[in-house]
MDTraj code that builds the backbone (N, CA, C; nanometers):
import mdtraj as md
import numpy as np

residues = "UNK UNK UNK UNK UNK UNK UNK UNK UNK UNK UNK UNK UNK UNK UNK UNK UNK UNK UNK UNK UNK UNK UNK UNK UNK UNK UNK UNK UNK UNK UNK UNK UNK UNK UNK UNK UNK UNK UNK UNK UNK UNK UNK UNK UNK UNK UNK UNK UNK UNK UNK UNK UNK UNK UNK UNK UNK UNK UNK UNK UNK UNK UNK UNK UNK UNK UNK UNK UNK UNK UNK UNK UNK UNK UNK UNK UNK UNK UNK UNK UNK UNK UNK UNK UNK UNK".split()
xyz = np.array([
    [22.8943, 8.6176, -3.9849],
    [22.8823, 8.6911, -3.9125],
    [22.8019, 8.7158, -3.8436],
    [22.6651, 8.6660, -3.9150],
    [22.5296, 8.6645, -3.8156],
    [22.5088, 8.5385, -3.7406],
    [22.5439, 8.4189, -3.8095],
    [22.5261, 8.3517, -3.7224],
    [22.6074, 8.3372, -3.5972],
    [22.7397, 8.4119, -3.5959],
    [22.8191, 8.4367, -3.4545],
    [22.7179, 8.5196, -3.3839],
    [22.6790, 8.6319, -3.4263],
    [22.6131, 8.7114, -3.3609],
    [22.4656, 8.6846, -3.2788],
    [22.4033, 8.5761, -3.3470],
    [22.2913, 8.5281, -3.3533],
    [22.3010, 8.3950, -3.1646],
    [22.4556, 8.3563, -3.2154],
    [22.5033, 8.2437, -3.1251],
    [22.5391, 8.3056, -2.9635],
    [22.5954, 8.4388, -2.9791],
    [22.6403, 8.5300, -2.8508],
    [22.5169, 8.5898, -2.7973],
    [22.3984, 8.6397, -2.8558],
    [22.2804, 8.6662, -2.8601],
    [22.2020, 8.5799, -2.7260],
    [22.2420, 8.4300, -2.8152],
    [22.1446, 8.3118, -2.7292],
    [22.2178, 8.3029, -2.6209],
    [22.3521, 8.2975, -2.6182],
    [22.4492, 8.2732, -2.4757],
    [22.4256, 8.3752, -2.3923],
    [22.3895, 8.5008, -2.4333],
    [22.3864, 8.6080, -2.3548],
    [22.2436, 8.6023, -2.2884],
    [22.1695, 8.5677, -2.3596],
    [21.9792, 8.5596, -2.2868],
    [22.0325, 8.4060, -2.2227],
    [22.0563, 8.3212, -2.2329],
    [22.0794, 8.1871, -2.1734],
    [22.1422, 8.2378, -2.0209],
    [22.2512, 8.2859, -2.0139],
    [22.3340, 8.3326, -1.8896],
    [22.2789, 8.4069, -1.8108],
    [22.1726, 8.5057, -1.8391],
    [22.1115, 8.6404, -1.7927],
    [21.9616, 8.6038, -1.7268],
    [21.9573, 8.4681, -1.6948],
    [21.8493, 8.4348, -1.6487],
    [21.8376, 8.4732, -1.4888],
    [21.9675, 8.4592, -1.4651],
    [21.9538, 8.4743, -1.2806],
    [21.9520, 8.3698, -1.2205],
    [22.0106, 8.3934, -1.0586],
    [22.0202, 8.2368, -0.9920],
    [21.8970, 8.2048, -0.9200],
    [21.8144, 8.2671, -0.9275],
    [21.6547, 8.2158, -0.8880],
    [21.5644, 8.1779, -1.0283],
    [21.6425, 8.1436, -1.1111],
    [21.5781, 8.1075, -1.2629],
    [21.4582, 7.9828, -1.2586],
    [21.5525, 7.9076, -1.1747],
    [21.5059, 7.7486, -1.1305],
    [21.3491, 7.7475, -1.0318],
    [21.3218, 7.8889, -0.9786],
    [21.2123, 7.8997, -0.9155],
    [21.1216, 7.9646, -1.0013],
    [20.9762, 7.8893, -0.9335],
    [20.8637, 7.9597, -0.9909],
    [20.8683, 8.0891, -1.0113],
    [20.8011, 8.1542, -1.1009],
    [20.8161, 8.3251, -1.0855],
    [20.6967, 8.3719, -0.9543],
    [20.5973, 8.3004, -0.9257],
    [20.5221, 8.3344, -0.8334],
    [20.6413, 8.3173, -0.6653],
    [20.7048, 8.2147, -0.6823],
    [20.8330, 8.2238, -0.5680],
    [20.9105, 8.3283, -0.5855],
    [20.9586, 8.3797, -0.6874],
    [21.0499, 8.4875, -0.6909],
    [20.9833, 8.6131, -0.6169],
    [20.8450, 8.6202, -0.6450],
    [20.7479, 8.7472, -0.6201],
    [20.7880, 8.7473, -0.4926],
    [20.7408, 8.6207, -0.3758],
    [20.7222, 8.6068, -0.2481],
    [20.9098, 8.6487, -0.2244],
    [20.9968, 8.6283, -0.2902],
    [21.1281, 8.6273, -0.2192],
    [21.1173, 8.7683, -0.2362],
    [21.1020, 8.8077, -0.3476],
    [21.1004, 9.0066, -0.3284],
    [21.0159, 9.0623, -0.2162],
    [20.8744, 9.0013, -0.1910],
    [20.8448, 9.0812, -0.1153],
    [20.8945, 9.0359, 0.0637],
    [20.9552, 8.9159, 0.0812],
    [21.0333, 8.9256, 0.2047],
    [21.1608, 9.0259, 0.2117],
    [21.2061, 9.0373, 0.1217],
    [21.3090, 9.1048, 0.0808],
    [21.2998, 9.2623, 0.0958],
    [21.1522, 9.3383, 0.0734],
    [21.1184, 9.4120, 0.0958],
    [21.0757, 9.4251, 0.2338],
    [21.0385, 9.3440, 0.2966],
    [20.9860, 9.3193, 0.4555],
    [21.1147, 9.3382, 0.5287],
    [21.2406, 9.2455, 0.4791],
    [21.3268, 9.2962, 0.5698],
    [21.3902, 9.4389, 0.5857],
    [21.3770, 9.4891, 0.4511],
    [21.4587, 9.6100, 0.4559],
    [21.3750, 9.7281, 0.5577],
    [21.2699, 9.7166, 0.5369],
    [21.1460, 9.8116, 0.6171],
    [21.1837, 9.7713, 0.7464],
    [21.1760, 9.6344, 0.8047],
    [21.2239, 9.6209, 0.9360],
    [21.3380, 9.6519, 0.9943],
    [21.4448, 9.6375, 0.9270],
    [21.5454, 9.7146, 0.9432],
    [21.5502, 9.8771, 0.9902],
    [21.4504, 9.9065, 0.8846],
    [21.4754, 10.0421, 0.9090],
    [21.3871, 10.0977, 0.9930],
    [21.2929, 10.0105, 1.0215],
    [21.2189, 10.0369, 1.1918],
    [21.2938, 9.9986, 1.3024],
    [21.3811, 9.9339, 1.3128],
    [21.4125, 9.8913, 1.3891],
    [21.5378, 9.9752, 1.4110],
    [21.6239, 10.0655, 1.3368],
    [21.7057, 10.1974, 1.3478],
    [21.6342, 10.3115, 1.3878],
    [21.5233, 10.3212, 1.3537],
    [21.4014, 10.4366, 1.3855],
    [21.3624, 10.4087, 1.5548],
    [21.3412, 10.3022, 1.5676],
    [21.2925, 10.2771, 1.7258],
    [21.4285, 10.3019, 1.7753],
    [21.5064, 10.2597, 1.7548],
    [21.6406, 10.2555, 1.8557],
    [21.7028, 10.3814, 1.8516],
    [21.6959, 10.4509, 1.7794],
    [21.7198, 10.5972, 1.7778],
    [21.6042, 10.6633, 1.8831],
    [21.5073, 10.6474, 1.8860],
    [21.4021, 10.6975, 1.9589],
    [21.4200, 10.6776, 2.0878],
    [21.4062, 10.5485, 2.1397],
    [21.4115, 10.4727, 2.2563],
    [21.5004, 10.4152, 2.3026],
    [21.5830, 10.3597, 2.2563],
    [21.7275, 10.3016, 2.3322],
    [21.8109, 10.4182, 2.3617],
    [21.8345, 10.4052, 2.5034],
    [21.9444, 10.5411, 2.5249],
    [22.1103, 10.4480, 2.5797],
    [22.0957, 10.3189, 2.5756],
    [22.2329, 10.2547, 2.6231],
    [22.2610, 10.2220, 2.5155],
    [22.4389, 10.2828, 2.4812],
    [22.5051, 10.2694, 2.3968],
    [22.5213, 10.1567, 2.3595],
    [22.5555, 10.0463, 2.4457],
    [22.5947, 9.9269, 2.3774],
    [22.4816, 9.8490, 2.3057],
    [22.3994, 9.8377, 2.3875],
    [22.2553, 9.7883, 2.3101],
    [22.1894, 9.8457, 2.1902],
    [22.2485, 10.0013, 2.1708],
    [22.2190, 10.0525, 2.0713],
    [22.2722, 10.0122, 1.9546],
    [22.4170, 9.9981, 1.9872],
    [22.5089, 9.9467, 1.8567],
    [22.4661, 9.8207, 1.8321],
    [22.4160, 9.6775, 1.9291],
    [22.3988, 9.5604, 1.8884],
    [22.2533, 9.5624, 1.7963],
    [22.1799, 9.6401, 1.8407],
    [22.0180, 9.6621, 1.7574],
    [22.0644, 9.6906, 1.6413],
    [22.1680, 9.8257, 1.6176],
    [22.1859, 9.8406, 1.4641],
    [22.2821, 9.7519, 1.3934],
    [22.3890, 9.7375, 1.4733],
    [22.4170, 9.5589, 1.3698],
    [22.3265, 9.4798, 1.3498],
    [22.2491, 9.4402, 1.4465],
    [22.1150, 9.3920, 1.3787],
    [22.0377, 9.4376, 1.2485],
    [22.0080, 9.5706, 1.2687],
    [21.9495, 9.5988, 1.1577],
    [22.0206, 9.5691, 1.0253],
    [22.1458, 9.6376, 1.0734],
    [22.2452, 9.6232, 0.9115],
    [22.2268, 9.4668, 0.8697],
    [22.2171, 9.3541, 0.9629],
    [22.2424, 9.2558, 0.8951],
    [22.1344, 9.1888, 0.8277],
    [22.0004, 9.2626, 0.8652],
    [21.8791, 9.2280, 0.8303],
    [21.8881, 9.3099, 0.6799],
    [21.9011, 9.4193, 0.6736],
    [21.9225, 9.4956, 0.5620],
    [22.0287, 9.4790, 0.4671],
    [22.1195, 9.3852, 0.5002],
    [22.2045, 9.3381, 0.4057],
    [22.1546, 9.2029, 0.3371],
    [22.1022, 9.1244, 0.4223],
    [22.0277, 9.0171, 0.3671],
    [21.8832, 9.0182, 0.2549],
    [21.8039, 9.1635, 0.3212],
    [21.7094, 9.2141, 0.2079],
    [21.7599, 9.2708, 0.0647],
    [21.8834, 9.3365, 0.0580],
    [21.9346, 9.3817, -0.0497],
    [21.9994, 9.2598, -0.1012],
    [22.0729, 9.1865, -0.0751],
    [22.1340, 9.0704, -0.1289],
    [21.9990, 9.0142, -0.2499],
    [21.8755, 8.9794, -0.1423],
    [21.7742, 8.8742, -0.1603],
    [21.7346, 8.9972, -0.3199],
    [21.7036, 9.1264, -0.3006],
    [21.6402, 9.1985, -0.4045],
    [21.7442, 9.1916, -0.5152],
    [21.8822, 9.2050, -0.4900],
    [21.9734, 9.1457, -0.6135],
    [21.9295, 9.0774, -0.6705],
    [21.9334, 8.9466, -0.6453],
    [21.8992, 8.8003, -0.6999],
    [21.7689, 8.8092, -0.7846],
    [21.6692, 8.8697, -0.7088],
    [21.5479, 8.8876, -0.7698],
    [21.5339, 8.9563, -0.8833],
    [21.6357, 9.1078, -0.8828],
    [21.6248, 9.1704, -1.0260],
    [21.7062, 9.0953, -1.1376],
    [21.8345, 9.0266, -1.1073],
    [21.9018, 8.9468, -1.1668],
    [21.8056, 8.8391, -1.2435],
    [21.6652, 8.7786, -1.1816],
    [21.6278, 8.6820, -1.1965],
    [21.5039, 8.7165, -1.3010],
    [21.5292, 8.8868, -1.3425],
    [21.4147, 8.9666, -1.3904],
    [21.3730, 8.9133, -1.5152],
    [21.4423, 8.8774, -1.6518],
    [21.4205, 8.8407, -1.7654],
    [21.3252, 8.6822, -1.7661],
    [21.3345, 8.6188, -1.6596],
    [21.2517, 8.5102, -1.6438],
    [21.1201, 8.5456, -1.6580],
])
top = md.Topology()
chain = top.add_chain()
for i, resn in enumerate(residues, 1):
    res = top.add_residue(resn, chain, resSeq=i)
    for name in ("N", "CA", "C"):
        top.add_atom(name, md.element.get_by_symbol(name[0]), res)
traj = md.Trajectory(xyz[None], top)
């Protein structure tokens, strides 16, 4: 029973390394900075769009661009978090 538990623990640790596990730890750090920057950029775009853009169509396009940037930043951050044990 103990042997089975140790083999299951080994398999869990190996599979929990995440999708960015092949990258160096400092490269993963830079990916996290890029994702934080992308999310900050999207918040700034939405804020500036609300304040200065009065055209509805242009406002919609800018908000969609901000949403895509935020989604990319969020996906990258999830990948960084999944790689945390590395």
